[in-house]
N, C-alpha and C positions, 0 to 999 in steps of 0.2 A: 503493501501501503503506499502511495506517495505520500513525502511528508508534506504537512500544509505551510504555504508560504508565509513570510513573515512582513507583517503591516507597518512597519518603518522600517527606515534606514537605520533608527536607534535602536538598540537590542537592548535591554535592560536584566543583568543578570544577579535576581535578589532571590533571598533565601527568606522564607514563608515560616520559620519556627524558632530556635533558639540558636541559630547559628550552625555550624559544622555540618551543613547537609551536602555538600559535595558540589557547591556551587564553581570551584576552581576547574572541575573534572569538564564542566558544562564548555569552559571557551574551547579545545581544542574542535569540537565537536559541530559547536557554530560555526567556528572558521572554517572547515571542512564543509559544512554542509552548505556555505553562502559559494566557497569555490565552483563544488560541483552543478549548484542551478548555476549560475553568470558563467562559468567558463573562463575566469577570471583568478588568477594565481592571489592578484595584489586587492582581492575588492573588501576585505576589512581593513579599513585603513590608519583607524585605532583601537588598541584596546586601553580604554581608561579606568586608571583608578577610583572610584569615585569618593569613598569618606575611611574613615578611621585612618589608622596608622600601623605599624608594627604588631598591633594585639591580635589583625584581622589574620590567622594562618590557614594558606590552601594550598592542598598540594595535588600538582597538573605535572600529569605525564612523569611521576615520579620526582618529581623535584618539590622540596618543601618551600613554602614561600610565602614572606608576610607582608614585605613594604610594594613589590614590585606586582605589577598586573599578571594574569596569567597566562598573555599571550606571549609569554617567553618563549615558551617552547614552539610556536609559529612563526619561521624563519621569514614569512611571507606578511606579516603584519610590521608595515612601516615605523609604526610609530607605537612606543611603550609609553603611556603617558600617565601622571598625576595629578588631578584636578584640585582646584583651589580650594575642594570639600576636605582634602586630607591634610596629618599633621606627620611630619615628617625628620628624622632624625639621620641630618646626612652622614654620618658616619655608619648610619644603618644601613643606606643606601650601597654604600662602597662594600660593605659585609655580603650581601645578596648576589650585589653585580659583579664583583670580581672572580667571585670561583665560576659563576655562569658563563663569565668573559673566557674565562681559560678555559670551556671547554666548548666553545663554539658556536655561543649563543647571541653575540654581536648585542649587548645590551646597549653600552655606551653609543654606539651609532645609531639606537632610535629611542633612547631613552629622552623622552621630555617633561620638564620639570615645571609646574606654570608656575611665574615670578609669587604670586599669591599663596600658593603652600607653604603652613606654614612651618616653621623648624620647629622641631622639639628637641630637648637635651637632656642631659645630665640630672638640670634642678628638676625636673619635669618626674623623672622616675624618681628621685629621692621623694619628694612630696608625695606621688602615689605612695609609696610606702608609710611615710608620716599620717596621711590623711588616713592609710588603715589603722595604725596603732592608735591613733586618735579616736576612730570609730570604735576600737576593741576596748583598749585600756585605759581609756577615759569616760566614755560615754556606756561602756557595759554592753554594747551591739555584737552582733555578729558580724564578722567581715564580709565584704564584698564579693571576694575573691576576684580581685584585681590581677591583670596579668602582671604588672609592676613596669609596663614599659613607658609611662607617665604619658597616656594619652589624655585622660579625662582634666589634669593639669594644665595639657597643651592647650587644650579649647578653653580652657578657664583664661588662659590669657587673652585668647580672641575676644570673648566675654567681654574683659576688662581691659581692651583697648589699650595690651602692651602686645603687640604681635612684633614679633621678627620672622621675616618674610624670607624665602629664599632669593627674591628680588635684591635682597641688602647685600648677598654674596657678589651683587654684580656694581655694587657702589665702594664706598672708602673703608678701611680697616677701622678708622677710629669711630665712625658712625656706629658700625658694627658694636664694638668693643664697649661702648656706652652704654648701648641696650644691652647687651649681654651682661655686662658688672652690675645694671639695675636690677635685670632679672635673676641674678644671684643673691642682691642684698634682698629682695622680696623674700625668695623663697628660705632664705635662712630665719629669716624673721619670724615666719610663720611656721617651721618646723620648730622652732625653738619656743617661741611665743604664743602661738596660736595650739596649734596640735601638741605642745607641751611634751615632746618626746624626750624619753630618759637619756643625760647625756652622753651616757655609755654605748646609745643605740647608734650614733652616727655614722661610727666609724663602720660598724656592720652591715649599716644601710648599704653602704657602698660595694664592701664584700658579698653582700647577697647578689646585687648587681650584676658584678663581674663574675661571678659563680653562673648565675642563670644565662648570662650571653655565653659563658665557655659551653655549659649545655648544649646551648641551642644551634652552637656554629661548630659542632666537634664533625672534622673529617670537610671543611672548607679551604683549608690549605693556609688560613690568615694565621699568623702570630700569635700567640699567647696575650703577647703585651697589647694589641690590638683592643683587647676586650676586659682590662684593669682601669676598673673605674676606682682604684683605691688611689690613685696618681692625681686625682682631682682634689684630694682631702687637704687640707693646707697644716693638718696636726692639731689644728685647735677644733675643738666641738661645735658644730652649728656656723664652720667656717668653711668654704671652698678655698681651693689653692685658684684665683681669679685670675691668673696667668697662663696656668695650665688648661683653663675650661676654654677660654679664648682663642687660645692659641690652636686646640685640638678642634673647633670648630671652625674657626676660621678655613684652618688649612682643609680640611673635608669638605663645606662649601664651593672655596674656590676651586676646588678641583673637579666641579660639576658646574662651574660656569658656563660653560658650551651647551650641557643641557637644560639650561634653565629660559625660559622664553613665555609664547604667549599660547595656552590651548585653546583658549578660543580661538584663534583666529585657525591652527591648526585642522578644529574639530570642522566648523564651518567651511574650510577649502576641502576638506574630503565628503560631507556631503553634499556640495557643489557639484564633484566631481561623479556624484553617482553612487558613491561607494559608500559604506557601511562605519557606524561605529558599535563597539560593544562595550556596557560601562557594567565593570565587574565591584559587584556591593561586598563590602566585609558585614560580618554578624548577620542580622536576620530580622523582620517585622519587628518579632515582641520585642528586641532588643532596641528600638528605637529609643530616642532619649524623652519621647513627648509621648508614645503610642505604648511604648511597655510601662513595666512596675519598679519603678523606684526604690531603692538605691541600685537594682540588680537590671541596669541596663547599661551601654555605652554611652560618648557624651555626642556622637555625632548621627546624623539622620540616615535611615539604614534602609530605604526604600525608594520607589522609582522617582517621584521629583527632584528627589535630590541631586541627579545626575545634569537637572538645566544648572542647577545653583552652582555646583561642581566645575561642571563644563564652561559655564559662562555664557550660554546661548540662549536663545528666546524659548520659551515654555511650546512644543509641537508633537505632534504624534510621535509615541513611542510603544514597542513593542516587548512589553514585560514576563519573563521568564520565571516562574516562582518554584524555586527548589525545595523539595523535601528530602527526607530518608524513608523508609517503610516502618518506621518507629521511633521514636524523639528521642533525643539525649539534651540534656542541660549541663553545663557547667557553673561553680557557684555556689550560691546560696539561694537560688530561686524555690518558691513555692511552684512545684514538679505533681500537679494532682496525677498524672500517669503515670508514676513513676514506679518501678518492678518491684514486688518486695525483695529483701534480700534472699539467697539462697535458691531463689525461683530459677530453672536450668536454663531456661533463655536468658534470664538476666546474667546470669555467670558467663553462658557463652557470650553477650554483645560484648561484655566488660573489658573481655580480653582484648576488643577491635579499637574500645573507643579512649584514644586518648588524644589530649588534646594538642595541635600543630603547634600552635604558639607557647604552651607553657610543660607540656608532656602530662597536665594532669587527668585523671581519672575524669570521665564524665558520666555523670548518673542515665541509666536507660530507662525507657518508660513505652508504655503503649501507645501505639500512633493515635493521635489528637484531632481526629476530625474537627472540633471547634475551633481550635484555634487558625487552621487552614481555611476555612470556612470564613472566620472574621476577615482574614488576609485578603483573601477572595472580593469577600463583600466591601468592606472599607478601604481596601488597597488598589486591589485590581489586579488581574494577570490574566493575561491571554494563552498561555502554556503554562503547563507544570511539566516536572520533571521526580520523578522518584528515584531515589537511588537505593542501594544498598537491599535490595530484594533477596537477593541470594544469603543473607546474613540470618532470614529466617528458618533458611532449611535445616535440618537435624544437623546437631553436630555434641560431640559429647553424651550428656545426659540427655541434652535437648533433644527430644525425639519427633519434634513437630507439630504435635495433638491438636492445643486448640490455641489461635491467636486472639487476641481482645483487640478491639477497639472501640477508644471514648467516642459515644453519639451525644450525649449531652454532661451536664453537671448538673446535681443534686444536693438541695442544702441540707446537710444532714439536722437541723433542726427541723424545719418548717414542711420538708420533701418537698419543696418546689423546685422544678425541673428547670433548668438553663439552657437556652440553645443557641447561645451567644457567649462570649467572653465578657463577664461585668466590667468594666472600668475603675472600679473600687477593690482596691486590694484587699483590705478589711473584710468585704462578703465575700472574694476569689477562695481567702483562705479557711473561712466555712463550709464549701461546697468539695464534693467527692464525684469521681467519675462515673457515668452512667456504660456500662457497656455492652455491644454485642458480641458476641462468640461466632468465630468463626473456624472451620475446621483448614488445620495446615497440611501441607504435604510432607513426601518422607523423599524424595528425590533432589539431588545436587544440581541446580540451576544455573550454575557460571559458566559453564557452558552453553546454555541456550541461546540462540542471537535473531530467533524468531519467538513471535507473540504469539503464534499459534502453537509452537513446540514449548510453551509452559507447560506444567503440568494443571491439571483443571482446576485445583483449589487455589493454586498461583493465580490465576487467571478471575478468579471469583474474588479475591482479597483487594485486587487491583483494581477492579469494578465497583467494589460495594465500597471503598474509600471515596472514591472519584464521585460516585452518588451520592454520597450522604456529605461528603463539602458542599456538591452544587445545589444538595435541598438545605442545608444549615445558611445556605448563603443567601438563600432565596433565589427569586424570579429574576430581578433585578440585576444580580452581578455575572450573568451570561453562563455559557458553556466552555471551560477551559479544555482547550485541546491537551491533552497527555502525548507529549516531544517524547518523551526516551522514559526508559526503565534501566537503569544501573542493573547489573547483575555481577558485579567486581570492579576493584581497582583499577585494573589495567585499560588502558583508554579503550581496547576492542571489546570490554566486557559489556556491550551495551545492547539493547533491544530498541529499533530504531521503526520499525516495520507496525506499531500501534494503530488499534482499530478506529475511526472517528468515535467521538464523545458520547455521541448518542446511541451507538454500537455497544458500546463499553458499561454502559450505564443497565443494560439489561443483562448485563452478568452478575450485578452486583445482589 
């Protein structure tokens, strides 16, 4: 069956759960499909990282990325862009780009950082740890589960009008040094007097940052000294080594000056040529800073409208692909209504697969939540849906594939009232429990299946049921999303593309 065409030259690759849905693997598939349709190798002109920073890990073609967009694996993509909705540490840009450059991916020749990309640095990372310490030690609350990459404090500088842009690397060192010195002063005072961090923890924060980056960059071929944050310690608690910080970030940023420019004009030029722009989002709909549930959200906007803000172009038609897994995962301290009980054989099986790309943290695992996906369709909108990791529900170890649960509503534990949408009040949401439908599983390994018709009948029924439930819960005004791909394994070729039209799939469930 032929794949449906795209409704716009701008395609948004978004998550419709809590992140970690496999959005990165979608980029090569989209590029190759567009090449086949058009007969042009250069049909995708730009892959744009839309939001977030080095907190959004994605795996593409076996490469684990944080800052760079997934288009790195497609050599025919002319431009790998970071839009102005991104916060980026220039040192981290090099830590990702240089190993990939040595592998022949041609990163620096294709990389374009918008002049308005926000510079994040060691001060933001330390503030990330300090605010977490304040939350736990001073307020007695649960930790947020931050990545420690400094993303929220970096966006805080944007809101507070303390921006340092990548465009500043095109100016003079004196002006940059003045901005960075003031930034360090604010961070030092905040850590000491607002967060009230114990004096002995200052050096420990910098040691933790070093250890985290060493773990994240193992095997990259870079010198260990690159990841030594302790050199930014002045030796006095709550004081940075100002000269070391300014020198390190100025050097890293200046080395990128040939890659700093105007993403707006590049994208408008590509669209005028009739070519495509793919916007790659970090995190997912339910981690959006406005539409998610604070404090367990990210600091950026994580869904389709942000593509226009980050690219700096007029609002126009966009084709949105909503990506999810065949089950749910979360990391941090979220309210996780569909979390599987510890000891369940499927839970134990899935936990062996689920570790965060950015942090290596164990993800929580849960049953597929149709209510969340339907809300993302109803209020966010997407034309396509992609379901990844269907193969993970096949039997493994003590998991025999017997019964699969799917959340179709929420029920108030006290009143018994059913909710068929996601309440926006987090206090109310904590009183709810999932209402499950139970479906028979399958006994076959489906990782080698490449045709929808070749899937076991119960696997086809499972896919049809979740899609039908999403559509029903979203309501008639939300439309019928097209199920574009089904992922059946981590490798690029482990994907099913001949999925029937939605109207036919709804009858399977």
